LUMBA-782534 format. One line per field, with one value per atom (N, C-alpha, C, CB): residue in one letter; residue number from 1; x, y, z. Coordinates in nm, 4 decimals. Glycine has a CB too. Layout:
% residues N
type = (A, ...);
seq = (NUM, ...);
c1 = (X, ...);
c2 = (Y, ...);
c3 = (Z, ...);
This chain:
% residues 74
type = (X, X, X, X, X, X, X, X, X, X, X, X, X, X, X, X, X, X, X, X, X, X, X, X, X, X, X, X, X, X, X, X, X, X, X, X, X, X, X, X, X, X, X, X, X, X, X, X, X, X, X, X, X, X, X, X, X, X, X, X, X, X, X, X, X, X, X, X, X, X, X, X, X, X, X, X, X, X, X, X, X, X, X, X, X, X, X, X, X, X, X, X, X, X, X, X, X, X, X, X, X, X, X, X, X, X, X, X, X, X, X, X, X, X, X, X, X, X, X, X, X, X, X, X, X, X, X, X, X, X, X, X, X, X, X, X, X, X, X, X, X, X, X, X, X, X, X, X, X, X, X, X, X, X, X, X, X, X, X, X, X, X, X, X, X, X, X, X, X, X, X, X, X, X, X, X, X, X, X, X, X, X, X, X, X, X, X, X, X, X, X, X, X, X, X, X, X, X, X, X, X, X, X, X, X, X, X, X, X, X, X, X, X, X, X, X, X, X, X, X, X, X, X, X, X, X, X, X, X, X, X, X, X, X, X, X, X, X, X, X, X, X, X, X, X, X, X, X, X, X, X, X, X, X, X, X, X, X, X, X, X, X, X, X, X, X, X, X, X, X, X, X, X, X, X, X, X, X, X, X, X, X, X, X, X, X, X, X, X, X, X, X, X, X, X, X);
seq = (1, 1, 1, 1, 2, 2, 2, 2, 3, 3, 3, 3, 4, 4, 4, 4, 5, 5, 5, 5, 6, 6, 6, 6, 7, 7, 7, 7, 8, 8, 8, 8, 9, 9, 9, 9, 10, 10, 10, 10, 11, 11, 11, 11, 12, 12, 12, 12, 13, 13, 13, 13, 14, 14, 14, 14, 15, 15, 15, 15, 16, 16, 16, 16, 17, 17, 17, 17, 18, 18, 18, 18, 19, 19, 19, 19, 20, 20, 20, 20, 21, 21, 21, 21, 22, 22, 22, 22, 23, 23, 23, 23, 24, 24, 24, 24, 25, 25, 25, 25, 26, 26, 26, 26, 27, 27, 27, 27, 28, 28, 28, 28, 29, 29, 29, 29, 30, 30, 30, 30, 31, 31, 31, 31, 32, 32, 32, 32, 33, 33, 33, 33, 34, 34, 34, 34, 35, 35, 35, 35, 36, 36, 36, 36, 37, 37, 37, 37, 38, 38, 38, 38, 39, 39, 39, 39, 40, 40, 40, 40, 41, 41, 41, 41, 42, 42, 42, 42, 43, 43, 43, 43, 44, 44, 44, 44, 45, 45, 45, 45, 46, 46, 46, 46, 47, 47, 47, 47, 48, 48, 48, 48, 49, 49, 49, 49, 50, 50, 50, 50, 51, 51, 51, 51, 52, 52, 52, 52, 53, 53, 53, 53, 54, 54, 54, 54, 55, 55, 55, 55, 56, 56, 56, 56, 57, 57, 57, 57, 58, 58, 58, 58, 59, 59, 59, 59, 60, 60, 60, 60, 61, 61, 61, 61, 62, 62, 62, 62, 63, 63, 63, 63, 64, 64, 64, 64, 65, 65, 65, 65, 66, 66, 66, 66, 67, 67, 67, 67, 68, 68, 68, 68, 69, 69, 69, 69, 70, 70, 70, 70, 71, 71, 71, 71, 72, 72, 72, 72, 73, 73, 73, 73, 74, 74, 74, 74);
c1 = (3.4627, 3.3459, 3.2178, 3.3496, 3.2204, 3.1025, 3.0701, 3.1245, 3.1726, 3.1489, 3.0892, 3.2799, 3.1419, 3.0935, 2.9477, 3.1786, 2.9145, 2.7789, 2.6791, 2.7810, 2.7222, 2.6237, 2.6380, 2.6273, 2.7571, 2.7680, 2.8463, 2.8301, 2.9205, 3.0010, 2.9157, 3.0958, 2.9766, 2.9006, 2.8346, 2.9914, 2.8848, 2.8245, 2.7827, 2.9233, 2.7373, 2.7033, 2.5897, 2.6655, 2.5913, 2.4877, 2.3513, 2.5213, 2.3483, 2.2210, 2.1505, 2.2445, 2.2251, 2.1663, 2.1664, 2.2409, 2.1936, 2.2115, 2.0817, 2.2977, 1.9725, 1.8477, 1.8491, 1.8217, 1.9461, 1.9588, 1.8438, 2.0930, 1.8184, 1.7150, 1.7630, 1.6800, 1.6710, 1.7122, 1.8133, 1.5905, 1.7969, 1.8904, 2.0304, 1.8399, 2.0380, 2.1687, 2.2338, 2.1546, 2.1543, 2.2086, 2.2601, 2.1020, 2.1852, 2.2286, 2.3571, 2.1189, 2.3656, 2.4841, 2.6084, 2.4569, 2.5904, 2.7045, 2.7873, 2.6567, 2.7290, 2.7994, 2.7846, 2.9450, 2.7212, 2.7092, 2.6257, 2.6487, 2.5178, 2.4311, 2.5078, 2.3064, 2.5794, 2.6578, 2.7699, 2.7152, 2.8385, 2.9486, 2.8990, 3.0197, 2.7914, 2.7370, 2.6783, 2.6301, 2.6205, 2.5676, 2.6814, 2.4898, 2.7918, 2.9064, 2.9601, 3.0174, 2.9692, 3.0155, 2.9223, 3.0254, 2.7921, 2.6953, 2.6952, 2.5577, 2.7411, 2.7410, 2.8754, 2.7020, 2.9712, 3.0985, 3.0763, 3.2007, 3.1461, 3.1363, 3.2503, 3.1399, 3.2567, 3.3618, 3.2980, 3.4650, 3.3538, 3.3090, 3.4274, 3.2469, 3.4002, 3.5046, 3.4414, 3.5810, 3.5185, 3.4696, 3.4835, 3.5458, 3.3722, 3.3774, 3.3534, 3.2747, 3.3544, 3.3444, 3.2041, 3.4216, 3.1035, 2.9659, 2.9085, 2.8798, 2.8369, 2.7731, 2.6361, 2.7612, 2.6033, 2.4721, 2.3745, 2.4772, 2.2707, 2.1709, 2.0538, 2.1228, 1.9590, 1.8376, 1.7562, 1.7530, 1.6835, 1.5970, 1.4876, 1.5349, 1.4557, 1.3495, 1.2617, 1.4087, 1.1714, 1.0939, 0.9817, 1.0364, 0.9632, 0.8514, 0.8477, 0.8576, 0.9618, 0.9638, 0.9267, 1.1016, 0.9753, 0.9408, 0.7922, 1.0245, 0.7430, 0.6010, 0.5143, 0.5687, 0.5524, 0.4742, 0.4758, 0.5265, 0.5827, 0.5954, 0.5444, 0.7385, 0.4937, 0.4498, 0.3515, 0.3859, 0.3858, 0.3019, 0.2760, 0.1714, 0.3652, 0.3419, 0.3993, 0.4011, 0.4704, 0.5200, 0.6487, 0.4178, 0.7085, 0.8316, 0.9502, 0.8198, 1.0621, 1.1861, 1.2977, 1.2130, 1.3789, 1.4921, 1.4506, 1.5993, 1.3684, 1.3275, 1.4490, 1.2307, 1.4413, 1.5518, 1.6510, 1.6225, 1.6363, 1.7270, 1.6652, 1.7603, 1.7471, 1.7029, 1.7261, 1.7787, 1.6292, 1.6478, 1.6112, 1.5668, 1.5593, 1.5267, 1.3920, 1.6322, 1.3585, 1.2276, 1.2144, 1.2037, 1.0924, 1.0669, 1.0968, 0.9234, 1.0824, 1.1090, 1.1849, 0.9790);
c2 = (1.9338, 1.9605, 1.9366, 2.1039, 1.9716, 1.9498, 1.8008, 2.0075, 1.7161, 1.5709, 1.5228, 1.4955, 1.5727, 1.5336, 1.5720, 1.5977, 1.6921, 1.7420, 1.6965, 1.8911, 1.6858, 1.6722, 1.5532, 1.7910, 1.5138, 1.4182, 1.2917, 1.4843, 1.2891, 1.1717, 1.0518, 1.2022, 0.9333, 0.8111, 0.8103, 0.6917, 0.8873, 0.8966, 1.0406, 0.8461, 1.1119, 1.2531, 1.2734, 1.3134, 1.3881, 1.4237, 1.4319, 1.5577, 1.4824, 1.4993, 1.3669, 1.5703, 1.2593, 1.1288, 1.0364, 1.0628, 1.0898, 1.0059, 0.9657, 1.0766, 1.0363, 1.0102, 1.0695, 0.8611, 1.1575, 1.2188, 1.3152, 1.2920, 1.3389, 1.4339, 1.5757, 1.4191, 1.6722, 1.8101, 1.8589, 1.9007, 1.8190, 1.8599, 1.8052, 1.8143, 1.6790, 1.6187, 1.6835, 1.4672, 1.7154, 1.7837, 1.9208, 1.7962, 1.9923, 2.1234, 2.1124, 2.1888, 2.0126, 1.9938, 1.9563, 1.8869, 1.9050, 1.8646, 1.9833, 1.7868, 2.1022, 2.2213, 2.2442, 2.2113, 2.1512, 2.1627, 2.2829, 2.0363, 2.3087, 2.4192, 2.5506, 2.4261, 2.5745, 2.6976, 2.7060, 2.7078, 2.5950, 2.5931, 2.6225, 2.4581, 2.5566, 2.5797, 2.7201, 2.4751, 2.7724, 2.9086, 3.0091, 2.9393, 2.9903, 3.0801, 3.0737, 3.0451, 2.9518, 2.9364, 3.0086, 2.7877, 2.9894, 3.0507, 3.2026, 2.9991, 3.2576, 3.4024, 3.4673, 3.4359, 3.3897, 3.4478, 3.5421, 3.3372, 3.6543, 3.7482, 3.7213, 3.8958, 3.5972, 3.5520, 3.4766, 3.4632, 3.4908, 3.4114, 3.3326, 3.5004, 3.2160, 3.1346, 3.0436, 3.0525, 3.0099, 2.9272, 2.7806, 2.9572, 2.7093, 2.5666, 2.4820, 2.5318, 2.5480, 2.4754, 2.4401, 2.3537, 2.5000, 2.4726, 2.5939, 2.4355, 2.5694, 2.6782, 2.7044, 2.6457, 2.8306, 2.8667, 2.8742, 3.0023, 2.7961, 2.7942, 2.8840, 2.6539, 2.8825, 2.9613, 2.9035, 2.9649, 2.9894, 2.9451, 2.8544, 3.0666, 2.7503, 2.6573, 2.6320, 2.5226, 2.7250, 2.7172, 2.6138, 2.8487, 2.5418, 2.4474, 2.3451, 2.3760, 2.2834, 2.1815, 2.2413, 2.1156, 2.3607, 2.4268, 2.4594, 2.5558, 2.5103, 2.5460, 2.4219, 2.6137, 2.3102, 2.1868, 2.1286, 2.0840, 2.1537, 2.0944, 2.1843, 2.0600, 2.2994, 2.3958, 2.3325, 2.5182, 2.3420, 2.2950, 2.1448, 2.3665, 2.0657, 1.9215, 1.8529, 1.8597, 1.9270, 1.8719, 1.7937, 1.7854, 1.7845, 1.7085, 1.8008, 1.6124, 1.7599, 1.8347, 1.7341, 1.9247, 1.7534, 1.6642, 1.5190, 1.6809, 1.4810, 1.3406, 1.2496, 1.3206, 1.1326, 1.0373, 1.0518, 1.0520, 1.1527, 1.1730, 1.1167, 1.3224, 1.0643, 1.0161, 1.1283, 0.8847, 1.2206, 1.3401, 1.3205, 1.4520, 1.2075, 1.1838, 1.2402, 1.2420, 1.2291, 1.2741, 1.4258, 1.2279, 1.4732, 1.6164, 1.6873, 1.6416, 1.6202, 1.6821, 1.5871, 1.7236);
c3 = (2.4583, 2.5405, 2.4614, 2.5938, 2.3323, 2.2490, 2.2412, 2.1077, 2.2267, 2.2245, 2.3563, 2.1959, 2.4675, 2.5995, 2.6178, 2.7086, 2.5725, 2.5941, 2.4884, 2.5985, 2.3627, 2.2553, 2.1626, 2.1751, 2.1249, 2.0154, 2.0472, 1.9004, 2.1538, 2.1849, 2.2210, 2.2975, 2.2257, 2.2537, 2.3919, 2.2416, 2.4846, 2.6179, 2.6477, 2.7259, 2.5450, 2.5613, 2.6609, 2.4272, 2.7247, 2.8212, 2.7526, 2.8898, 2.6294, 2.5580, 2.5320, 2.4263, 2.5166, 2.4885, 2.6106, 2.3748, 2.7265, 2.8446, 2.9131, 2.9424, 2.8849, 2.9551, 3.0950, 2.9622, 3.1212, 3.2534, 3.2798, 3.2659, 3.4066, 3.4458, 3.4144, 3.5973, 3.4060, 3.3829, 3.4872, 3.3829, 3.6119, 3.7170, 3.6937, 3.8523, 3.6499, 3.6226, 3.5008, 3.6008, 3.3993, 3.2822, 3.3225, 3.1709, 3.4048, 3.4522, 3.5331, 3.5363, 3.6182, 3.7026, 3.6222, 3.8063, 3.5007, 3.4182, 3.3724, 3.2977, 3.3733, 3.3267, 3.1773, 3.3613, 3.1068, 2.9615, 2.9189, 2.9047, 2.9875, 2.9476, 2.9528, 3.0379, 3.0604, 3.0738, 2.9721, 3.2129, 2.9493, 2.8523, 2.7122, 2.8547, 2.6718, 2.5379, 2.5250, 2.5053, 2.6314, 2.6288, 2.6096, 2.7591, 2.6828, 2.6656, 2.5234, 2.7650, 2.4677, 2.3297, 2.2333, 2.2924, 2.2495, 2.1592, 2.1667, 2.1894, 2.2781, 2.2954, 2.2633, 2.4360, 2.2141, 2.1739, 2.0559, 2.1374, 2.0588, 1.9472, 1.8497, 1.9973, 1.8050, 1.7153, 1.6004, 1.7894, 1.4851, 1.3723, 1.3197, 1.2613, 1.2705, 1.2104, 1.1071, 1.3174, 1.0081, 0.8995, 0.9381, 0.7685, 0.9444, 0.9759, 0.8520, 1.0832, 0.7348, 0.6098, 0.5654, 0.6202, 0.6267, 0.5874, 0.5162, 0.7100, 0.4092, 0.3373, 0.3983, 0.1866, 0.4114, 0.4647, 0.3486, 0.5429, 0.3555, 0.2502, 0.2826, 0.2265, 0.1956, 0.2153, 0.3310, 0.0857, 0.3983, 0.5076, 0.4523, 0.5821, 0.5276, 0.4890, 0.6113, 0.4331, 0.6415, 0.7645, 0.7651, 0.7924, 0.6565, 0.6464, 0.7583, 0.5156, 0.7908, 0.8964, 1.0310, 0.9049, 1.0589, 1.1855, 1.1885, 1.2051, 1.0792, 1.0717, 1.0910, 0.9361, 1.0290, 1.0402, 1.1811, 0.9427, 1.2558, 1.3889, 1.5009, 1.4149, 1.4680, 1.5695, 1.6668, 1.5030, 1.7948, 1.9052, 1.9048, 1.9019, 1.8427, 1.8435, 1.9671, 1.7195, 2.0518, 2.1773, 2.1658, 2.2359, 2.0485, 2.0321, 2.0121, 1.9147, 2.0674, 2.0545, 2.0335, 2.1798, 1.9320, 1.9038, 1.8972, 2.0088, 1.8009, 1.7913, 1.7755, 1.6732, 1.8364, 1.8286, 1.9407, 1.6992, 2.0267, 2.1386, 2.2657, 2.1559, 2.3524, 2.4832, 2.5827, 2.5262, 2.5929, 2.6745, 2.8211, 2.6181, 2.8583, 2.9978, 3.0363, 3.0854, 3.1654, 3.2118, 3.2030, 3.3552, 3.1857, 3.1769, 3.3077, 3.1368, 3.4177, 3.5497, 3.6357, 3.6203);
């Protein structure tokens, strides 16, 4: 499901679909349920120190996920 929604060659996130089409895909609900699981598991990545500089530099610049084809805003 993650490939279908986010990373696969035809993922919804890179499809240029409208917000309504992305919502209708079921991906938002599926990823929300996953993110709200009260489960932890080791995926082999080390958690490093917080580095808020990039977020601070991008504050209010109007861009989200550069390089993605997110489709029209409405």
